[in-house]
N, C-alpha and C positions, 0 to 999 in steps of 0.2 A: 223838195226837201227843204228843211230847216235847219239853221244855224244859230244860235243864241252866243252873243258876249256881252261884256259888261262895259264895252267901249265904245260910245257912239259914234265917235270920228272914226276907228276901224271899221264899223259896221258900214259907213257912207262910202271909204275907201274898198272897200270887197265888193261893192256894188257898183262902184266905178269901174273897178276891174273888171269885173264880169259884162259890163256893157262893153269897155273897151274890146273884151274877148269875143263879141258877137251877140251877146244877148239881147233881147230886145227889153225896154223899157217895162212894158207889162209883164215880161216874164219874171220879174223881181219886186219885192215889196217889201218894207222895212216896218216893221210895227214897233211903235215906243212900249216901253216895259209898263206903263201906265195903262196904256190900251190894252194890253195882253192880260195884266192883273183883273180888269176891269170885265174883260170878255170871260175869263175864265170862271171868274168867281160869279158871274152871270149864269153860265151854262151848268155847272157843276152841280146844283141843284134838279137839274132837268135830266141827267143821264140817263140813258135806258137802261132796263136790265142786262141787255144783250152786254153793252159796253162796262156794265158793272163786273160782270161773270169774266169779260178778259182785261187785258192791261191797261185801255183807254184813259179810266178814271186815275190810275196811277201815272200815267202820263201826265195827265192835266194837271194834277197834282205838282207832277216836277216843275212843269213849265210855270204855273204858279210861284212857286219859290222863286224860281229863277228870274221871273218878274218883279216879284217883291224885292229881291235882291238888287234891282235896278238893268237887268239884262233884256235888253231889245233882241226882236226876233225878226232875222231875214227870212224870208221866203223865196226859193227859187224854184220854177217849173224845171225839173231835171227828169225827165220821165225813164232815159236810158241809163244801164250800166255806165255808158262813155258819158255820158252828161253829168252825171253825179260826179266821177273821178275828176273831171274837170274843175267843177263846185268845189270839190274838196283841196284840189290843188290851189285853188285862190283863197280858198277860207282858211287854209292852214298859214297861210302869210300874214294873217292878222290874228286879233287875240279873240280866239273863239273856245267857247266854255260847253257847247254840247251841239252835235251836228247828228241829225235824224233824217233817214230816208224813208218816206213813206208809201208802201206796196199797197195793192188792194186789200190784204187782210194783217198786214203784218207792217211793225213799225221796227225799223232797225238803225239800232245805235252806230253810227259812224265814229264818234270821237266824243270823248267826254273827259273834262280836264277836271 
């Protein structure tokens, strides 16, 4: 799942809280807004027709806008419903802007500010 925040310190604090709560270092990644913006801008021209027919391009545009506004991206490996709830319990304590859970064929919005 992914979480966006415009507060880099809050993202670091959320990461530390997740690590304290039992997550492993390799299960949590923070990507800077600059990195996310560059990656999405590079990927958008190469989006497949299938992704264009679905909502993936829209999600990419939304992530690009958040990154351009200075939003950093926290990615957490949370494959089960229980783990997603654990991540959200931690994330809500910090200054989050958007939270999404990625399933096989669906992206679920968990929270949006």
